[in-house]
C-alpha positions as CSV (number, residue, x, y, z in Angstrom):
1,M,107.5,411.7,125.0
2,T,105.6,414.5,126.7
3,A,101.9,414.1,127.1
4,K,99.7,416.6,125.2
5,S,96.6,418.4,126.3
6,L,93.4,417.1,124.9
7,P,91.7,419.2,122.3
8,A,89.1,421.5,123.9
9,H,86.1,419.8,122.4
10,V,87.2,416.4,123.7
11,H,88.0,417.8,127.2
12,Q,84.4,419.3,127.2
13,E,83.0,415.9,126.3
14,E,85.1,414.3,129.0
15,M,83.7,416.8,131.6
16,K,80.1,416.2,130.5
17,C,80.4,412.4,130.5
18,G,82.3,412.5,133.8
19,M,79.4,414.2,135.5
20,V,76.9,411.7,134.1
21,Y,79.2,408.9,135.1
22,R,79.4,410.0,138.7
23,E,75.7,410.5,138.9
24,A,75.0,407.1,137.3
25,K,77.5,405.3,139.5
26,G,76.1,407.0,142.6
27,S,72.6,405.9,141.8
28,G,73.6,402.3,140.9
29,D,73.1,402.6,137.1
30,Y,76.3,400.8,136.2
31,V,75.3,400.3,132.6
32,L,75.2,404.0,132.0
33,A,78.3,404.6,134.1
34,E,80.2,402.1,132.0
35,K,78.9,403.7,128.8
36,M,80.1,407.1,129.9
37,L,83.6,405.9,130.7
38,L,84.0,404.1,127.4
39,S,82.5,407.0,125.4
40,V,85.2,409.3,126.8
41,W,87.9,406.8,125.9
42,N,86.5,406.5,122.4
43,A,86.5,410.3,122.1
44,Y,90.2,410.5,122.7
45,P,92.1,411.0,119.4
46,D,94.8,408.5,118.4
47,P,97.3,407.8,119.8
48,K,95.0,407.5,122.8
49,H,97.7,406.7,125.4
50,L,99.7,409.9,124.9
51,W,97.2,412.5,126.3
52,D,97.8,414.2,129.6
53,S,94.6,412.6,131.1
54,S,95.0,409.2,129.5
55,Q,96.5,407.6,132.6
56,S,93.8,409.1,134.9
57,L,91.0,407.8,132.6
58,I,92.5,404.4,132.3
59,K,92.8,404.1,136.1
60,D,89.2,405.1,136.5
61,I,88.1,402.5,134.0
62,A,90.2,399.8,135.6
63,D,88.9,400.7,139.1
64,F,85.3,400.7,137.8
65,Y,85.6,397.1,136.6
66,R,87.5,396.0,139.7
67,E,84.8,397.4,141.9
68,R,82.3,395.5,139.8
69,R,84.4,392.4,140.3
70,D,84.9,392.1,136.5
71,Y,88.5,391.2,137.1
72,A,89.3,390.1,133.5
73,V,88.2,393.4,132.1
74,A,89.9,395.4,134.9
75,E,93.1,393.5,134.2
76,Q,92.9,394.4,130.5
77,W,92.4,398.1,131.3
78,A,95.2,398.1,133.9
79,G,97.5,396.7,131.2
80,E,96.7,399.8,129.1
81,L,98.5,401.9,131.7
82,F,101.8,400.5,130.6
83,K,101.2,401.9,127.1
84,C,101.2,405.4,128.6
85,D,104.3,407.5,129.2
86,L,104.9,406.5,132.8
87,L,107.4,408.1,135.1
88,P,110.3,405.7,135.9
89,Y,109.4,405.3,139.5
90,D,105.6,405.3,139.2
91,A,104.4,402.5,141.5
92,E,100.7,403.1,140.9
93,P,100.2,401.0,137.7
94,Y,101.8,398.1,139.6
95,I,99.6,398.7,142.6
96,I,96.5,398.8,140.4
97,L,97.3,395.4,138.8
98,G,98.3,394.0,142.2
99,R,95.0,395.0,143.7
100,I,93.1,393.3,140.8
101,Y,95.1,390.1,141.3
102,L,94.8,390.1,145.1
103,D,91.1,390.8,145.0
104,S,90.6,388.0,142.4
105,D,92.6,385.5,144.5
106,R,95.6,385.3,142.2
107,Q,98.1,385.7,144.9
108,D,101.3,384.9,143.0
109,L,100.6,387.6,140.4
110,A,99.5,390.0,143.2
111,A,102.8,389.4,145.0
112,Q,104.8,390.1,141.8
113,Y,103.1,393.4,141.1
114,L,102.7,394.6,144.7
115,I,106.4,393.9,145.5
116,K,107.4,395.7,142.3
117,A,105.3,398.7,143.4
118,Y,107.1,398.6,146.8
119,E,110.5,398.5,145.2
120,L,109.6,401.5,143.0
121,G,107.9,403.7,145.6
122,G,108.4,402.2,149.1
123,R,105.6,402.9,151.6
124,R,104.9,406.2,149.9
125,G,103.6,404.4,146.8
126,Y,100.9,402.9,149.0
127,V,99.6,406.2,150.5
128,G,95.8,406.3,150.1
129,E,95.6,402.6,149.4
130,E,93.8,400.1,151.6
131,P,96.4,398.9,154.2
132,K,95.8,395.2,153.1
133,Y,97.8,395.7,149.9
134,L,100.9,397.1,151.6
135,K,100.6,394.4,154.3
136,F,100.4,391.7,151.6
137,A,103.5,393.0,149.8
138,L,105.5,393.2,153.0
139,D,104.4,389.7,154.1
140,Q,105.4,388.3,150.6
141,M,108.8,390.0,150.8
142,K,109.6,388.2,154.0
143,R,109.3,384.8,152.3
């Protein structure tokens, strides 16, 4: 199924909340930053996972919680990515889950997802990621 563009009023709300989110996060107001992220998600019409910016927003939310070391919530949001219309060789959702698992010391799960990401995208899937994630995947594949 092809992703649809958000209605204009929702897109405008997303832009407004995004600006407040970045300012709040930059100043250390994580309560307000979280509130802005979730208000954007709540503004998305159902089915929420089929909009052209759903994946991007979910990634931002998962990363926000991972950065805050709230790994259980980050994992839940990363799982939402798999409800979106993913491209067949999209390694990023697997890398996101792998990062969460590795950062939370769940190495078996991290290996499972980071290896899957490598199988889907090779080294190119890890461009822009911290090198430790690719190194971990390659080390695990040698076992």
